[in-house]
The first five atom37 places (N, CA, C, CB, O) and aatype in JSON, in Angstrom:
{
  "aatype": [20, 20, 20, 20, 20, 20, 20, 20, 20, 20, 20, 20, 20, 20, 20, 20, 20, 20, 20, 20, 20, 20, 20, 20, 20, 20, 20, 20, 20, 20, 20, 20, 20, 20, 20, 20, 20, 20, 20, 20, 20, 20, 20, 20, 20, 20, 20, 20, 20, 20, 20, 20, 20, 20, 20, 20, 20, 20, 20, 20, 20, 20, 20, 20, 20, 20, 20, 20, 20, 20, 20, 20, 20, 20, 20, 20, 20, 20, 20, 20, 20, 20, 20, 20, 20, 20, 20, 20, 20, 20, 20, 20, 20, 20, 20, 20, 20, 20, 20, 20, 20, 20, 20, 20, 20, 20, 20, 20, 20, 20, 20, 20, 20, 20, 20, 20, 20, 20, 20, 20, 20, 20, 20, 20, 20, 20, 20],
  "atom_mask": [
    [1, 1, 1, 1, 1],
    [1, 1, 1, 1, 1],
    [1, 1, 1, 1, 1],
    [1, 1, 1, 1, 1],
    [1, 1, 1, 1, 1],
    [1, 1, 1, 1, 1],
    [1, 1, 1, 1, 1],
    [1, 1, 1, 1, 1],
    [1, 1, 1, 1, 1],
    [1, 1, 1, 1, 1],
    [1, 1, 1, 1, 1],
    [1, 1, 1, 1, 1],
    [1, 1, 1, 1, 1],
    [1, 1, 1, 1, 1],
    [1, 1, 1, 1, 1],
    [1, 1, 1, 1, 1],
    [1, 1, 1, 1, 1],
    [1, 1, 1, 1, 1],
    [1, 1, 1, 1, 1],
    [1, 1, 1, 1, 1],
    [1, 1, 1, 1, 1],
    [1, 1, 1, 1, 1],
    [1, 1, 1, 1, 1],
    [1, 1, 1, 1, 1],
    [1, 1, 1, 1, 1],
    [1, 1, 1, 1, 1],
    [1, 1, 1, 1, 1],
    [1, 1, 1, 1, 1],
    [1, 1, 1, 1, 1],
    [1, 1, 1, 1, 1],
    [1, 1, 1, 1, 1],
    [1, 1, 1, 1, 1],
    [1, 1, 1, 1, 1],
    [1, 1, 1, 1, 1],
    [1, 1, 1, 1, 1],
    [1, 1, 1, 1, 1],
    [1, 1, 1, 1, 1],
    [1, 1, 1, 1, 1],
    [1, 1, 1, 1, 1],
    [1, 1, 1, 1, 1],
    [1, 1, 1, 1, 1],
    [1, 1, 1, 1, 1],
    [1, 1, 1, 1, 1],
    [1, 1, 1, 1, 1],
    [1, 1, 1, 1, 1],
    [1, 1, 1, 1, 1],
    [1, 1, 1, 1, 1],
    [1, 1, 1, 1, 1],
    [1, 1, 1, 1, 1],
    [1, 1, 1, 1, 1],
    [1, 1, 1, 1, 1],
    [1, 1, 1, 1, 1],
    [1, 1, 1, 1, 1],
    [1, 1, 1, 1, 1],
    [1, 1, 1, 1, 1],
    [1, 1, 1, 1, 1],
    [1, 1, 1, 1, 1],
    [1, 1, 1, 1, 1],
    [1, 1, 1, 1, 1],
    [1, 1, 1, 1, 1],
    [1, 1, 1, 1, 1],
    [1, 1, 1, 1, 1],
    [1, 1, 1, 1, 1],
    [1, 1, 1, 1, 1],
    [1, 1, 1, 1, 1],
    [1, 1, 1, 1, 1],
    [1, 1, 1, 1, 1],
    [1, 1, 1, 1, 1],
    [1, 1, 1, 1, 1],
    [1, 1, 1, 1, 1],
    [1, 1, 1, 1, 1],
    [1, 1, 1, 1, 1],
    [1, 1, 1, 1, 1],
    [1, 1, 1, 1, 1],
    [1, 1, 1, 1, 1],
    [1, 1, 1, 1, 1],
    [1, 1, 1, 1, 1],
    [1, 1, 1, 1, 1],
    [1, 1, 1, 1, 1],
    [1, 1, 1, 1, 1],
    [1, 1, 1, 1, 1],
    [1, 1, 1, 1, 1],
    [1, 1, 1, 1, 1],
    [1, 1, 1, 1, 1],
    [1, 1, 1, 1, 1],
    [1, 1, 1, 1, 1],
    [1, 1, 1, 1, 1],
    [1, 1, 1, 1, 1],
    [1, 1, 1, 1, 1],
    [1, 1, 1, 1, 1],
    [1, 1, 1, 1, 1],
    [1, 1, 1, 1, 1],
    [1, 1, 1, 1, 1],
    [1, 1, 1, 1, 1],
    [1, 1, 1, 1, 1],
    [1, 1, 1, 1, 1],
    [1, 1, 1, 1, 1],
    [1, 1, 1, 1, 1],
    [1, 1, 1, 1, 1],
    [1, 1, 1, 1, 1],
    [1, 1, 1, 1, 1],
    [1, 1, 1, 1, 1],
    [1, 1, 1, 1, 1],
    [1, 1, 1, 1, 1],
    [1, 1, 1, 1, 1],
    [1, 1, 1, 1, 1],
    [1, 1, 1, 1, 1],
    [1, 1, 1, 1, 1],
    [1, 1, 1, 1, 1],
    [1, 1, 1, 1, 1],
    [1, 1, 1, 1, 1],
    [1, 1, 1, 1, 1],
    [1, 1, 1, 1, 1],
    [1, 1, 1, 1, 1],
    [1, 1, 1, 1, 1],
    [1, 1, 1, 1, 1],
    [1, 1, 1, 1, 1],
    [1, 1, 1, 1, 1],
    [1, 1, 1, 1, 1],
    [1, 1, 1, 1, 1],
    [1, 1, 1, 1, 1],
    [1, 1, 1, 1, 1],
    [1, 1, 1, 1, 1],
    [1, 1, 1, 1, 1],
    [1, 1, 1, 1, 1],
    [1, 1, 1, 1, 1],
    [1, 1, 1, 1, 1]
  ],
  "atom_positions": [
    [[11.48, -35.62, 7.68], [11.09, -34.07, 7.04], [10.65, -34.38, 5.6], [12.52, -32.87, 6.99], [11.09, -35.13, 4.72]],
    [[9.8, -33.66, 5.66], [9.61, -33.62, 4.15], [10.05, -33.15, 2.99], [8.87, -33.34, 3.98], [11.12, -32.54, 3.01]],
    [[9.45, -33.29, 1.93], [10.33, -33.41, 0.65], [10.32, -32.02, 0.76], [9.81, -34.17, -0.84], [11.47, -31.6, 0.89]],
    [[8.97, -30.63, 0.76], [9.16, -29.48, 0.88], [10.24, -28.63, 1.82], [8.12, -29.25, 1.06], [10.99, -27.65, 1.74]],
    [[9.87, -29.56, 2.67], [11.17, -28.93, 3.8], [12.8, -29.15, 2.96], [11.19, -30.15, 5.66], [13.71, -28.33, 3.11]],
    [[12.92, -30.16, 2.25], [14.53, -30.33, 1.79], [14.56, -29.37, 0.78], [15.07, -31.88, 1.17], [15.66, -28.82, 0.71]],
    [[13.57, -28.89, -0.2], [13.84, -28.3, -1.35], [13.61, -26.75, -0.5], [12.79, -28.83, -2.79], [14.23, -25.81, -0.99]],
    [[12.9, -26.5, 0.54], [13.55, -25.02, 0.68], [14.71, -25.04, 1.8], [12.33, -23.83, 1.16], [14.91, -23.9, 2.23]],
    [[15.5, -26.0, 2.37], [16.71, -26.08, 2.74], [17.87, -25.82, 1.56], [16.77, -27.35, 3.36], [18.99, -25.36, 1.76]],
    [[17.44, -26.16, 0.55], [18.14, -26.24, -0.87], [18.2, -25.15, -1.27], [17.57, -26.99, -1.9], [19.37, -24.77, -1.34]],
    [[17.25, -24.21, -1.69], [17.46, -22.92, -2.21], [17.91, -21.99, -0.72], [15.93, -22.36, -3.08], [18.22, -20.82, -0.92]],
    [[17.93, -22.3, 0.18], [18.33, -21.56, 1.53], [20.02, -21.69, 1.69], [17.47, -22.37, 2.96], [20.87, -20.85, 2.01]],
    [[20.11, -23.06, 1.34], [21.76, -22.64, 1.22], [22.04, -21.78, 0.07], [22.76, -23.97, 1.0], [22.61, -20.72, 0.33]],
    [[21.6, -22.11, -1.72], [21.51, -21.59, -2.85], [21.92, -20.03, -2.52], [20.1, -21.88, -3.46], [22.99, -19.54, -2.88]],
    [[20.77, -19.24, -1.68], [20.99, -18.38, -1.26], [21.8, -17.23, -0.46], [20.54, -18.6, -1.2], [22.1, -16.04, -0.59]],
    [[22.0, -18.48, 0.59], [23.11, -17.87, 1.34], [24.6, -17.76, 0.59], [23.25, -18.73, 2.64], [25.37, -16.8, 0.63]],
    [[24.8, -19.17, -0.21], [26.04, -19.11, -0.9], [26.24, -17.47, -1.69], [26.02, -20.46, -2.05], [27.16, -16.65, -1.68]],
    [[24.86, -17.5, -2.35], [24.88, -16.46, -3.89], [24.96, -14.68, -2.75], [22.53, -16.75, -5.36], [25.19, -13.52, -3.12]],
    [[24.69, -15.18, -1.49], [24.58, -13.76, 0.07], [26.18, -13.33, 0.15], [23.96, -14.63, 2.26], [26.57, -12.17, 0.25]],
    [[27.08, -14.6, 0.1], [28.23, -14.49, 0.77], [29.3, -14.26, -0.78], [28.48, -16.0, 1.92], [30.34, -13.62, -0.65]],
    [[28.98, -14.76, -2.01], [29.38, -14.24, -3.4], [29.41, -12.93, -3.3], [28.51, -14.6, -4.54], [30.4, -12.21, -3.13]],
    [[27.68, -12.49, -3.47], [27.81, -10.94, -3.92], [28.59, -10.07, -2.24], [25.71, -10.19, -4.44], [29.38, -9.19, -2.57]],
    [[28.49, -10.18, -1.09], [29.41, -9.77, -0.07], [30.89, -9.69, -0.54], [29.3, -10.72, 1.08], [31.58, -8.67, -0.45]],
    [[31.4, -11.15, -1.19], [32.54, -10.67, -1.38], [33.09, -9.55, -2.93], [33.2, -11.98, -1.22], [34.0, -8.8, -3.29]],
    [[31.74, -10.16, -3.42], [32.27, -8.96, -4.99], [32.14, -7.52, -4.45], [30.94, -9.0, -6.7], [33.15, -6.83, -4.64]],
    [[31.31, -7.04, -3.93], [31.27, -5.91, -3.29], [32.82, -5.55, -2.2], [29.83, -6.07, -2.5], [33.22, -4.39, -2.18]],
    [[33.34, -6.31, -1.63], [34.29, -6.63, -1.0], [35.45, -6.25, -1.94], [34.16, -7.97, -0.57], [36.16, -5.36, -1.47]],
    [[35.85, -6.75, -3.27], [37.31, -6.7, -3.84], [36.52, -6.36, -5.34], [38.49, -8.41, -3.66], [37.35, -6.24, -6.24]],
    [[35.29, -6.19, -5.75], [35.2, -5.67, -7.02], [34.74, -4.68, -7.14], [34.7, -6.25, -7.77], [35.46, -3.78, -7.58]],
    [[33.18, -4.36, -6.75], [32.7, -3.18, -7.44], [31.86, -2.91, -5.69], [31.58, -3.49, -9.28], [31.07, -3.67, -5.13]],
    [[32.43, -1.48, -5.15], [31.79, -1.57, -3.95], [29.95, -0.77, -3.89], [32.99, -0.78, -2.9], [29.4, -0.15, -2.98]],
    [[29.66, -0.99, -4.67], [27.97, -0.39, -4.67], [27.19, -0.98, -3.49], [27.01, -0.89, -6.14], [27.17, -2.18, -3.23]],
    [[26.62, -0.11, -2.87], [26.15, -0.56, -1.76], [24.71, -1.38, -1.63], [26.16, 0.52, -1.05], [24.01, -1.65, -0.65]],
    [[24.55, -1.69, -3.27], [23.23, -2.35, -3.41], [23.62, -3.88, -3.51], [22.36, -1.79, -4.77], [22.93, -4.9, -3.42]],
    [[24.97, -3.69, -3.74], [25.51, -5.7, -3.59], [25.72, -5.31, -2.16], [27.41, -6.61, -4.63], [26.9, -5.64, -2.22]],
    [[25.61, -4.97, -1.14], [25.99, -5.15, 0.6], [24.25, -5.66, 1.02], [26.66, -3.12, 1.65], [23.84, -6.65, 1.64]],
    [[23.37, -4.24, 0.22], [21.74, -4.58, 0.39], [21.41, -6.44, 0.08], [20.75, -3.44, -1.04], [20.95, -7.28, 0.85]],
    [[21.71, -6.52, -0.88], [21.5, -7.59, -1.57], [22.09, -8.91, -0.53], [22.23, -7.37, -3.05], [21.29, -9.76, -0.16]],
    [[23.43, -8.98, -0.14], [24.26, -9.67, 0.41], [23.6, -10.39, 1.83], [25.43, -8.76, 0.57], [23.2, -11.5, 2.18]],
    [[23.79, -8.73, 2.53], [22.6, -8.82, 3.6], [21.32, -9.85, 3.51], [21.96, -7.45, 3.61], [21.12, -10.9, 4.13]],
    [[20.66, -9.32, 2.71], [19.21, -9.83, 2.82], [19.14, -11.19, 2.4], [18.22, -9.03, 1.99], [18.36, -11.85, 3.08]],
    [[19.83, -11.92, 1.31], [20.41, -13.09, 1.12], [20.3, -13.88, 2.03], [21.5, -13.03, 0.86], [19.29, -14.56, 2.22]],
    [[21.48, -13.91, 2.82], [22.24, -14.49, 4.02], [21.3, -14.19, 5.17], [23.79, -13.79, 4.27], [20.99, -15.08, 5.96]],
    [[20.91, -13.17, 5.26], [20.0, -12.81, 6.49], [18.53, -14.06, 6.28], [19.43, -10.77, 6.35], [18.39, -15.06, 6.98]],
    [[17.67, -13.66, 5.25], [16.67, -14.86, 5.07], [16.89, -16.31, 4.38], [15.66, -14.32, 4.33], [15.99, -17.04, 3.98]],
    [[18.45, -16.62, 4.32], [18.68, -17.64, 4.0], [18.65, -18.76, 5.45], [19.88, -17.44, 3.2], [18.27, -19.92, 5.59]],
    [[19.22, -17.82, 6.31], [19.43, -18.25, 7.81], [18.21, -18.22, 8.15], [20.32, -17.42, 8.78], [18.24, -18.79, 9.24]],
    [[17.4, -18.0, 8.0], [16.14, -18.1, 9.14], [15.08, -18.55, 8.22], [15.65, -16.55, 10.03], [13.95, -18.26, 8.62]],
    [[15.12, -19.03, 7.36], [14.25, -20.19, 6.5], [14.89, -21.28, 7.26], [14.48, -20.34, 4.62], [14.08, -22.01, 7.84]],
    [[16.29, -21.61, 7.41], [16.51, -22.76, 7.64], [16.62, -23.09, 8.92], [17.39, -23.08, 7.05], [17.04, -24.17, 9.34]],
    [[16.08, -21.75, 9.86], [15.79, -22.32, 11.35], [14.34, -22.25, 11.34], [16.46, -21.43, 12.69], [13.84, -23.1, 12.07]],
    [[13.38, -21.41, 10.67], [12.16, -21.87, 10.69], [11.74, -22.97, 10.63], [11.66, -21.48, 10.06], [10.86, -23.48, 11.32]],
    [[12.61, -23.62, 9.45], [12.23, -25.26, 8.76], [12.89, -26.53, 9.85], [13.21, -25.49, 6.86], [12.6, -27.72, 9.8]],
    [[13.72, -25.95, 10.68], [14.3, -26.52, 11.78], [13.38, -26.49, 12.98], [15.54, -25.87, 12.05], [13.63, -27.38, 13.8]],
    [[12.53, -25.8, 13.24], [11.33, -26.12, 14.08], [10.2, -26.59, 13.39], [10.9, -25.0, 14.8], [9.59, -27.46, 14.0]],
    [[9.61, -26.2, 12.01], [8.5, -26.78, 11.73], [8.91, -28.19, 11.59], [7.82, -26.19, 10.6], [8.11, -28.93, 12.15]],
    [[9.58, -28.61, 11.2], [10.17, -30.22, 11.15], [9.87, -30.83, 12.41], [11.87, -30.37, 10.93], [9.69, -32.05, 12.45]],
    [[9.75, -29.78, 14.0], [9.26, -30.66, 15.31], [7.95, -31.0, 15.18], [9.37, -29.94, 16.69], [7.36, -32.02, 15.54]],
    [[7.49, -29.75, 14.46], [5.73, -29.81, 14.46], [4.97, -31.13, 13.54], [5.11, -28.18, 13.61], [5.47, -31.65, 12.54]],
    [[3.39, -31.58, 14.32], [3.01, -32.42, 13.68], [2.53, -31.42, 12.02], [1.86, -33.25, 14.68], [2.68, -31.67, 10.83]],
    [[1.94, -30.32, 12.76], [1.76, -29.29, 11.46], [2.65, -27.91, 11.43], [0.15, -28.77, 11.41], [2.37, -26.85, 12.01]],
    [[3.73, -28.17, 10.65], [4.25, -27.49, 9.91], [3.95, -26.85, 8.41], [5.03, -28.02, 10.0], [4.67, -26.75, 7.41]],
    [[2.94, -26.55, 8.61], [2.84, -26.38, 6.84], [2.91, -24.45, 6.68], [0.78, -27.26, 6.04], [3.29, -23.86, 5.67]],
    [[2.48, -23.86, 7.81], [2.36, -22.52, 7.88], [3.69, -21.79, 7.92], [1.57, -22.21, 8.99], [3.95, -20.64, 7.58]],
    [[4.62, -22.96, 8.54], [5.94, -21.96, 8.42], [6.85, -22.46, 7.26], [6.91, -21.96, 9.91], [8.01, -22.14, 7.02]],
    [[6.27, -23.07, 6.78], [6.95, -24.02, 5.42], [6.48, -22.92, 4.14], [6.0, -26.04, 5.17], [7.22, -22.63, 3.19]],
    [[5.3, -22.48, 4.32], [4.82, -21.18, 3.5], [5.74, -20.25, 3.94], [3.27, -20.63, 3.75], [6.59, -19.79, 3.18]],
    [[5.62, -19.83, 5.42], [6.25, -18.6, 5.46], [8.28, -18.43, 4.85], [5.96, -18.28, 7.19], [9.0, -17.51, 4.45]],
    [[8.44, -20.1, 5.16], [10.05, -20.07, 5.01], [10.03, -20.02, 3.13], [11.0, -21.85, 5.89], [10.73, -19.25, 2.48]],
    [[9.38, -20.71, 2.72], [9.67, -20.43, 1.08], [9.13, -19.22, 0.53], [9.05, -21.54, 0.16], [9.24, -19.17, -0.7]],
    [[8.53, -18.15, 1.12], [7.9, -16.61, 1.05], [9.37, -16.08, 1.29], [6.51, -16.05, 2.39], [9.89, -15.44, 0.37]],
    [[10.05, -16.27, 2.39], [11.19, -15.68, 2.4], [12.12, -16.04, 1.63], [11.59, -15.67, 3.38], [12.85, -15.07, 1.4]],
    [[12.43, -16.91, 1.15], [13.52, -17.64, -0.3], [13.56, -17.0, -1.43], [13.09, -19.09, -0.93], [14.54, -16.62, -2.07]],
    [[12.04, -16.87, -1.73], [11.63, -16.84, -3.05], [11.95, -15.06, -2.71], [9.84, -17.61, -3.56], [13.05, -14.65, -3.08]],
    [[11.13, -14.18, -2.1], [11.42, -13.25, -1.63], [12.51, -12.32, -1.68], [11.28, -13.52, -0.91], [12.39, -11.28, -2.33]],
    [[13.3, -12.51, -1.21], [14.96, -12.4, -0.99], [15.99, -12.75, -2.15], [15.38, -13.4, 0.17], [16.98, -12.03, -2.27]],
    [[15.82, -13.77, -2.98], [16.07, -13.81, -4.25], [15.85, -12.99, -4.88], [15.72, -14.54, -4.75], [16.67, -12.09, -5.07]],
    [[14.35, -13.01, -5.58], [13.69, -11.68, -6.31], [14.18, -10.26, -5.99], [12.2, -11.62, -5.98], [14.27, -9.38, -6.85]],
    [[14.43, -10.12, -4.95], [14.86, -8.57, -4.23], [16.3, -8.66, -4.27], [14.32, -8.24, -2.48], [16.86, -7.98, -5.13]],
    [[17.16, -9.55, -3.33], [18.57, -9.81, -4.08], [19.02, -9.64, -5.28], [18.88, -10.83, -4.06], [19.88, -8.86, -5.7]],
    [[18.25, -10.62, -5.96], [18.33, -10.91, -7.62], [18.73, -9.62, -8.39], [16.79, -11.43, -8.26], [19.66, -9.29, -9.12]],
    [[17.23, -8.85, -7.76], [16.91, -7.29, -8.77], [17.92, -6.67, -8.77], [15.81, -6.13, -8.32], [18.4, -6.18, -9.79]],
    [[18.54, -6.56, -7.4], [19.53, -5.89, -7.25], [20.84, -5.72, -7.86], [19.64, -6.07, -6.44], [21.33, -4.8, -8.52]],
    [[21.28, -6.86, -7.45], [22.51, -7.56, -8.29], [22.46, -7.53, -9.6], [22.69, -8.92, -8.06], [23.54, -7.02, -9.91]],
    [[21.85, -7.77, -10.61], [21.34, -7.94, -11.6], [21.68, -6.17, -11.96], [19.81, -8.68, -11.47], [22.54, -5.69, -12.7]],
    [[20.86, -5.63, -11.28], [21.03, -4.0, -11.69], [22.24, -3.58, -11.68], [20.35, -3.01, -10.83], [22.85, -3.19, -12.67]],
    [[22.75, -3.65, -10.38], [23.93, -3.63, -10.29], [25.31, -3.71, -11.39], [23.85, -4.41, -9.58], [26.11, -2.84, -11.74]],
    [[25.21, -4.82, -11.66], [26.49, -5.02, -12.97], [25.61, -5.13, -14.23], [27.62, -6.68, -12.85], [26.26, -5.24, -15.27]],
    [[24.13, -5.13, -14.37], [23.54, -4.95, -16.27], [23.21, -3.5, -16.45], [21.78, -5.93, -16.78], [23.23, -2.96, -17.56]],
    [[22.88, -2.79, -15.18], [22.24, -1.3, -15.53], [20.43, -1.44, -15.75], [23.07, -0.66, -17.23], [19.63, -0.53, -15.99]],
    [[20.14, -3.05, -15.53], [18.93, -2.8, -16.16], [18.18, -3.98, -14.63], [18.87, -3.38, -18.28], [18.94, -4.69, -13.99]],
    [[17.06, -3.94, -14.42], [16.68, -5.04, -13.53], [16.02, -6.11, -14.28], [15.79, -4.57, -12.44], [15.98, -6.13, -15.51]],
    [[15.57, -6.89, -13.61], [15.26, -8.64, -13.74], [13.43, -8.03, -14.34], [15.42, -10.0, -11.52], [13.06, -8.14, -15.51]],
    [[12.96, -7.71, -13.73], [11.48, -7.41, -14.68], [11.05, -5.78, -13.54], [9.76, -9.35, -14.51], [11.56, -5.28, -12.53]],
    [[10.03, -5.5, -14.29], [9.16, -4.05, -13.26], [9.35, -4.58, -12.21], [7.34, -3.6, -13.36], [9.81, -5.72, -12.27]],
    [[9.12, -4.07, -10.99], [8.51, -4.12, -9.56], [8.92, -5.8, -9.47], [6.54, -3.61, -9.4], [8.03, -6.65, -9.43]],
    [[10.58, -6.2, -9.45], [10.89, -7.03, -9.23], [11.05, -7.56, -7.87], [11.57, -6.99, -9.83], [10.51, -8.57, -7.44]],
    [[12.09, -6.55, -7.0], [12.68, -5.65, -5.68], [10.82, -5.65, -4.93], [13.62, -3.44, -6.31], [10.27, -6.6, -4.38]],
    [[10.32, -4.38, -5.15], [9.32, -4.54, -4.58], [8.36, -5.88, -4.02], [8.88, -3.9, -5.25], [7.85, -6.18, -2.95]],
    [[8.4, -6.29, -4.97], [7.72, -7.65, -4.71], [8.18, -8.6, -4.35], [7.23, -8.11, -5.49], [7.42, -9.49, -3.98]],
    [[9.66, -8.8, -4.33], [10.41, -9.73, -3.65], [10.56, -9.02, -2.07], [11.9, -10.02, -4.51], [10.73, -9.84, -1.16]],
    [[10.5, -7.57, -1.67], [10.16, -7.09, -0.73], [9.01, -7.61, -0.06], [10.11, -6.02, -0.98], [9.08, -8.45, 0.84]],
    [[7.88, -7.1, -0.53], [6.57, -7.55, -0.33], [6.13, -9.44, 0.48], [6.05, -7.35, -1.99], [5.54, -9.91, 1.45]],
    [[6.99, -9.92, -0.84], [6.97, -11.37, -0.2], [7.64, -11.57, 0.7], [7.28, -12.34, -0.9], [7.38, -12.69, 1.13]],
    [[8.63, -10.94, 1.44], [9.32, -11.19, 2.6], [8.91, -10.87, 3.73], [10.31, -10.76, 2.59], [9.38, -11.31, 4.78]],
    [[7.4, -9.58, 3.57], [7.36, -8.94, 4.15], [5.61, -10.25, 4.93], [7.56, -7.31, 3.37], [5.43, -10.54, 6.11]],
    [[4.94, -10.58, 4.01], [4.18, -11.7, 3.89], [4.96, -13.06, 4.58], [3.87, -11.85, 2.33], [4.44, -13.53, 5.59]],
    [[5.76, -13.46, 4.22], [6.61, -14.87, 5.23], [6.41, -14.32, 6.41], [8.51, -15.27, 5.04], [5.5, -14.71, 7.14]],
    [[7.35, -13.19, 6.81], [7.35, -12.57, 8.11], [6.11, -12.66, 9.06], [7.63, -11.23, 7.89], [5.91, -13.39, 10.03]],
    [[5.21, -11.57, 8.41], [3.79, -11.93, 8.79], [3.31, -13.64, 8.83], [2.88, -11.13, 7.66], [2.9, -13.97, 9.95]],
    [[3.3, -14.22, 8.29], [3.17, -15.71, 8.4], [3.72, -16.28, 9.86], [4.03, -16.4, 7.15], [3.15, -16.67, 10.88]],
    [[4.62, -16.19, 9.59], [5.64, -16.7, 10.72], [4.9, -16.21, 12.26], [7.41, -15.85, 10.46], [4.6, -16.97, 13.19]],
    [[4.75, -15.04, 12.21], [4.06, -14.51, 13.42], [2.56, -14.89, 13.27], [4.26, -12.89, 13.57], [1.97, -14.97, 14.35]],
    [[1.8, -15.16, 12.1], [0.43, -15.66, 12.39], [0.57, -17.22, 12.78], [-0.58, -15.43, 11.05], [-0.29, -17.63, 13.56]],
    [[1.3, -17.9, 12.44], [1.53, -19.24, 12.07], [1.86, -19.39, 14.39], [3.32, -19.52, 10.36], [1.11, -20.08, 15.08]],
    [[2.86, -18.74, 14.88], [3.53, -18.86, 15.95], [2.34, -18.8, 16.86], [4.66, -17.86, 16.13], [2.15, -19.74, 17.64]],
    [[1.35, -17.52, 16.81], [0.21, -17.07, 17.1], [-0.66, -18.0, 17.4], [-0.2, -16.37, 16.25], [-0.94, -18.33, 18.55]],
    [[-1.26, -18.59, 16.08], [-1.97, -20.1, 16.35], [-1.29, -20.89, 17.16], [-2.15, -20.97, 15.14], [-1.9, -21.46, 18.06]],
    [[-0.42, -21.01, 17.07], [0.35, -22.03, 17.7], [0.23, -21.61, 19.49], [2.08, -21.98, 16.97], [0.13, -22.53, 20.3]],
    [[0.25, -20.74, 19.78], [0.54, -20.23, 21.04], [-0.7, -20.49, 21.58], [1.03, -18.81, 21.14], [-0.63, -21.12, 22.64]],
    [[-2.24, -20.09, 21.07], [-3.08, -19.98, 21.46], [-3.9, -21.73, 21.58], [-3.52, -18.84, 20.7], [-4.8, -22.18, 22.29]],
    [[-3.26, -22.15, 20.8], [-3.59, -23.62, 21.28], [-2.82, -24.26, 22.29], [-3.51, -24.53, 20.22], [-3.42, -25.2, 22.81]],
    [[-1.85, -24.07, 22.66], [-0.65, -24.4, 23.5], [-1.8, -24.26, 25.05], [1.01, -23.02, 23.26], [-2.19, -25.18, 25.76]],
    [[-2.12, -22.75, 25.17], [-2.34, -22.74, 26.24], [-4.13, -23.37, 26.3], [-1.9, -21.29, 26.73], [-4.63, -23.64, 27.39]],
    [[-4.99, -23.53, 24.87], [-6.21, -24.59, 25.29], [-5.99, -25.87, 25.97], [-6.92, -25.03, 24.11], [-6.84, -26.57, 26.53]],
    [[-4.5, -26.11, 25.81], [-4.3, -27.61, 26.53], [-3.77, -27.36, 27.7], [-3.35, -28.68, 25.8], [-3.4, -28.31, 28.38]],
    [[-3.61, -26.06, 28.16], [-3.3, -25.63, 30.07], [-2.0, -25.99, 30.32], [-4.3, -26.59, 31.41], [-1.52, -25.83, 31.45]]
  ]
}
């Protein structure tokens, strides 16, 4: 497994833990629905990134999947982080942080689809 993949797993672990902590805070400290949204985004994308990296590790050329997983974690962290920061401080991380994070997640998912499609075409040519 490449260093890049291990780094993605590290950040996916942090994002998953942050999502669980945020869910607990939403349940026990502050019932703001933005916290639930942030928790869900962080947990789902952390798990997705781990699954994508597990699959990519079985491939000779997993770079497309590594890029996708990186964008999912970065996007979820920006999106979720902005929502969490807004709930607790009333401010934003920076202007357009959540939309930027959302866009990165969308691009990440599209890269998963495109990379899988390219693999499918290559497999079809083999026979």
